N, C-alpha and C positions, 0 to 999 in steps of 0.2 A: 154822599153815599149812605143809604139807610143801613141800620144795624142788621136787618135781615139779609141785605145784599152782601154785606161784609162777611157775615156768617157763612153764606153760600160759597164764598171764595175761600175762606180759611179752612172750612171743614175738610175738603179734599186736599188742600195744600199741606195740612198738618202732617199726615203720614208720609208724604213725599219728602218734606223737609227733615223729618226725623230720620228717615232712611238715608237721606243724603249725608246728614251729619254723622250717623253711625258708620257708614261705609267710608266716608272721608277720614274719619278718625283713625281708621285702620288701613289706610291706603298703602302704607309702606310695608305692611306685613306680607311675608312670603306666602305663596300658595300652600295651604295645608296638605300634607301627604295622606295617602290612603283613601281619598275621596273618590277617585276614579282609577280604573285600570289603565287608562291612557297616560302617557308621559307628557301630554300636551301642556299642562299647567306650567311646566318648567322649560318649555321651548317656544310654544306657539305665540305667546304675547309678542315676543321680539320678531318672530317671522312675519306676523301680520302688520307690524308697524315699521319694519325696516325701510320700506320705500318712503314713508313719510319722513322718517329720520334722515334719509339720504337727501331728500328735497330741501330740508332746512339746513343741513350741514354743507351740502355740496352744490345745491342749486338745481339738481335734476333728480327725478324719481329713481332712476336705475343706475347702478354702477357695474352690473354684471348680468347674469341670466335670471336673477330672481326678480320677478315683475308682478307680484300678486296685487299690486295697486290697481292693475287693469280690471281685476275681478272684485275688488272691494273698494271701489273708488270713493263713495261717500265717506266710508270709514277713514281711508287714508287722508282725504282732504281735511276731515275733522281733526285728525291727529296732527297733521302738518300745521294747521292753524293754531292748535294748542302749543306745539313746540315753538312756533314763531313768537308767541307771546311770552311763554313761561320757560323756554329752554327745553333741551332734550333730556329725557330721563324717564324711568319707569313710573314714578309717581305722577308726573304730568300726563303720561300716556293713559293711566288708569282713570283719570278724572273724566274722560269722555264716556267711559262705560258707566261710571257712577251717576253722571248727569242723565244719561239715557235711561238708566234703571229708575231713577227718581221721577223722571218725566213720565215713564210708563205707569208708575203708581198714581201720579196726579191725573193722567189721562183716564185711568179706570175710575177713580173717585169722582172726577168731574163729568166725564163723558157718559157714564151710566145713570147719572142722577135723573135726567129727563125721562128716561124710559122705566126706571125701576124704583126711584126714590132714594133718599139720602142713606137710609140704613143698609140696603143691599149694595149700593155703590161703595160705601165705606167698607163693607165686608169684603168686596172684591179687592179693594186696594190693600187692605190688611193681609188678606190671604196670599196675594201675589208677593207683596213686599217682604213677607216673613218666610217665604218658601226657602228650603235649604239650598236648592239649586240657584235661586236668585241671590241669596246671601253669599254663596261661594263665588259664582262667576260674575256677579254684578259689580264687583270692585276690581276685576282683572281686565286687562286690555284685550278683550275678545270681541269678535264680530257679533256674537249672539245678542248682547244687550241692545245694540242699535237695530238689529233685525227685529227683535221683540217690540221695540217702540214703533217701528213702521207698521208691523202687522197689527198691533193694538189700535193705532189710529185708523188704519184701513177697516178693521172690523167694526169699530165704533161708528164709522161713517155709514154703516148699514142701517143705523137707527133713522137716518134721514132718507132712506130709500123710497119711502112712500109719501113724503111730504113735498112742499113746494120747493122749487129749485133742485129737484132730485138729481138732475143731470150734473149740476155744478158740484153737488156733494159727491157724486160719483167720481168726478175728476179729482177732487181732493183725496178721496180714498185711494184712487188709482195711483196718485203721486206718492202717497205714503207707502203703498205696496211696492212701487217702483224703487223707492229708497231702500226698502228691505231687500229686494232682489238684487239691486246694485251693490249692496253690502255683502250679500252672500247668495249666489244664484240659486241655491237649493230652496230659498224662500219662495221660489216660483210655485212649488207644489202647494205650499200653504195658501198662496194667493189664488191658485186655481180652485182649490177646495172651497175657499171662502166664496168665490164668485158663483161656483156651481151650487153651493148651499143656498145662496140668496135666490138664484134662478129657480131652483126647485120649489121653494116655499112661496115665492112671490111673482115669479116671471109670468105665469099665465093669468094671474088675477089683477095685476097692477101695471098700467102703462107707465106710471112714475117709476116703478122699480125697474122696468126695462130701460128707461132713460138713465137711471143710476148705473145699471150694468154697462150700458154703452159708454157712459162717461168714464167709468173705471177702466174698461178695456182700452179705450182710446188713450187715456193717460199712460197706462203701462206700455202700450205699443209705441207711443211717441217717445217716451223715455228710452225704450230699448233701441229705437231707430237712431236717436241722438247719440247714444253710446256707440252704436255700430259705426256711425259716420265719423265721430270724433276720435274714438279709440280703437274700436274693434277691427276695422279693415286695415288700418295702418300698422297695428301691432299683432296681427293674426298669428305670426310665428311665435312671438313671445307668449301669447295666450295659450298656444298649444303646449308650451313648456309649463305654464301654470297648471294646466289640467293634469299633467304628468306628476306634478308635485303633490297634488291632493291624494288622499288615501284611495286605493283602488276599491271600487264597489261593484264587483262582477255579480250579475244576477244568476240565480240558479238555472241550470240547464236541463234538469229533469223534474218530473212531477214529485218524486220523492224528495228532491232538494228543496222545492218550494214548500212542501208540507213540513219538512224538517225545520225550515226557518220560521214558519208560522207557529208551529208548536213549541219551538225552542225559545221564542222571544220572551215569554214570561220568566224564563230561567237564565237567559243570557242577554241582559240589557244594561249592564254596568250599574245595576241597582237604581236605574232611573224610575222604575215604578214604585219602589219603596220610598225613595227620596221625595217623590211628588205625591205620595199617598193621600195626604189631606185634600189637596186640590183635585186629585183624580176621583176621590169619593164624592166631593162636592159637585164636580162636573158631571159625573155619572147620574147623580140625583137630579141635577138640573135638566139634563137631557131627557131623562125618563119622564119627569113631571111635565116638561114642556110638550113632549110628543103626546102624552096622554091627554093633555088639556089644550091641545093646539087649536081647537075650534073656539076656545074662550079667549085666546090670546089676541091682542091687538095686532094689526099689520106691522106696527113699529117693532113690537117685541118678536114677532115671527121672523122678521128680517134679521134681527140681531142673533136670534137663536140659530137660524139657518147658517149664517156666516160663521159663527163659532163652531158649530158641529161640523160643518163642511171642512173647515181648516184642520180640525182635529182628526177627522177621519182620514183625509189624504195624508196629513202629516205623519200619523202613526203608521199608515200603510207603507210609507217609504221606510220608516224605521224598521218595520217588520221584515222587509224583503232584502235590506242591505246587510252585508256581513259585519261591518264595522259600526258599532253603536256606542260611542262614548256618551256618557250621560249629559254632556253639554248640548247635544243635539236636541234635547227635550226643552231647553230653555225658551225658544220662541213659541212653543206650544202652551206655555203656562198662562199667558194672558187670556187665551180662549177658555182655559179651564177656570180661571178666576171669574170670567164673565158668566159662565154657566153656573158656577157656585152662587153668584149673586142672584141669578134667575131662580135657582132652587130656594134660596132664602126668601125671595119675594113671594113665590107661590106658596111656600109653607106658611108664611106670615098671613096670607089671605085665609088659609084653612084654619089656623090655630089662633087667629087674632082675638077670639072670644075668651081665651084663657085669662086668668087673673094677672094683673101687672107683675106681682112678685114672682109668680110661676114662670111668666114669659121672660122676665129678666134673668132668671136662673138658667133657662134653656139657652138664651142668647149668650150668656157668659160661658157656658160649657162649650158651645159651638165655636166661639171666638178663641177660647183657650186651645181647643183641639186643632184649630187651623194654624194658630200663631206659635204656640209653645214649641213644637218639635224643631222647627228651623231655628228659632231663637236660642234654644238650648245647645244645638249643634254649633252655631256660630260662636256662642260664648266660649265653648270648649276649645274651638280652633284658635281664637284670638288669645286665649290664656296660655297656650303652650307653643304657639308658632312664632319663630323669630322674625324680625324685619331686617334681614341681612343684605338684600339685593341693592338698595340705594347706596350703601356703603361700598359694596363690591364694585359697583359701576364707577363710583368716584375714584376708587383706588386704581382700577384698571385704566381709567382715563389718564391718570397721572403717570402710568408706566409706559403705555404705548404712545409713541411719538406721532404727531400729525403726519398724514400722508402715508402711513404704513398700511400694509395689507394683512388682514387677519382671517384665518380660516377656522372652521369648526361649527358643529351644530349649535354650540352655545356662544359662538362669536358675536352674533347680533345682540344677544342679551347682555353678556358681561361687558362687551366693548361698546355698548349703546352710546355712551357719552363721549367716547374717544373720536377724534376727527380722523378716523381710519376707515378704509374700505373693509366691510365685513362680508365674508363669502361662506355660503353654505353649499357644500358639494353634494350633489345627488347624481352619481354616475349612471344609475339605472334609469333616471329620468332625463338624462342629457343636460343636466343643470350644473354649470361650473365644473366641467370635466377637464381632464388632461393634467399635465404636470404644473400645478399652480405655483409651485416654488420657482420654476423657471419662467413660466408664461406670465404670471401675475405678480411675481416678486414677493410672494408670501414669506414672511419671516416670523410670523407669530401664529401659534396654534392654540386654540382653547377647546378642550375636550375632557371627557371623563377620564379618570385615572385608568391607565391600561390601554387606552385607545391611541391611535396615531393617524396622521393624514395619509391619503392614498399615495402621495408622492414620496413618502419616507423610504420606500424600497428603492427608489431611483436615486436617492441622495442619502445613503446610509451613514456616511461620515458626518454630514451636517446634522442629521437627526440625532446621532449619538452624542453630538456636542451641544445639544439643546440645554438651555438653562431654565429651570423652574422659577418663575417670578411670583406666582401666587397660587394657592390652592384653597378651596373653600367647600364645605359641604353644601350640596344643592340637590333638593329632592331626595331620592334614595341613593345618591352616589356622591362622589367628590369630584369637583371640576377644577382643572388646573390651567394656568396660563403659562405657556412655554415660549421662550424666545430662541430662534434658530439663527446661527451665524450665516 
């Protein structure tokens, strides 16, 4: 292998490896508080991986009415594979997200190089990998990192939309998008926006692009049909329960309601616009410059820009109209922002390339610092003051709760993750694990915030009064306790 070829491989690999090492070094640290108005960092990791954990510990995905694996199947399969190799635990669960995040950085650095060159591609990788939202959620066991990887690969595939074998590249892009949709169905909106963007900028002028679009649609359609045959039809009742678990997203019913949501989004977005400000500025610049100079862009670059802008437009449109907007919803949009930031840098380089080398290096340094520094500073602050208590808590709870026991509570899947016990999350309003779980499911353990109690406590007041506190630990903004009931 030549020195040049080795360099081509190592340059995009370097930021991905650095990010992997940094996130892995802090994999055991708890989620920092105050980053989001949602309580999800202190519950949702376990809720998303509970079925994978069940599969490894008990040999089947479901032990009760909680069946989210049906709607995040690629994620659950990945987690189950990790647990099978390394054992069950929060550290092992988070490795999947760290790998997906690092692969996204590598995909940006390597995938953009043919269309934009080494410098802009490296800029995209650095901008994405250092974003505050990526550093926060990229090391937690969330769905969004895997969704972001799928959308990134699907978007980068648009670079091949006008070249030879465009139909095959479309199939590959469609498979990547199907992975994202299978992990989190809301990724369908990003995928539609991406495909529409490519169709608008290339569909009329390029037969190759039309083949690419057909290939992508066919791949997504076949993947969806496979899911429907293998999982959807057989488990349709369970899927209905999963839909009720998710946050309710009712649309506005009046014109005033729609206007209010649109106008209110800049002020009520869980700080997602502020947290992604460097990438948003870069993406806005890239979109404006690309549109103004569209006639001078190559078909390859037009397809990439159309895909990125299309996914962002529809992705943000959904965020604007829904009432619940935790900032993690923006994570899958960040790769497209990084791509457009790279486009902006490439076009600016063409215009200002006549500047002196020293002056150009100074500008480049300022831009890189502006993109990278905010997220790195925030991450350093979080890791300096946030404890890593959860792995120890999980080990202690596993030593307390006997195998075969039944445990209830919104924190049960998290604290009792390593225990060989059935963990139940009750959602009466959604029809999930309802009824007298003390009598019906033989629940004798409850894990919940101080001052809370299970729904069946009123039916068994004497037993609840005789409960024994076995462990209490600070978690998030509250204190969570493990109680044993006779």
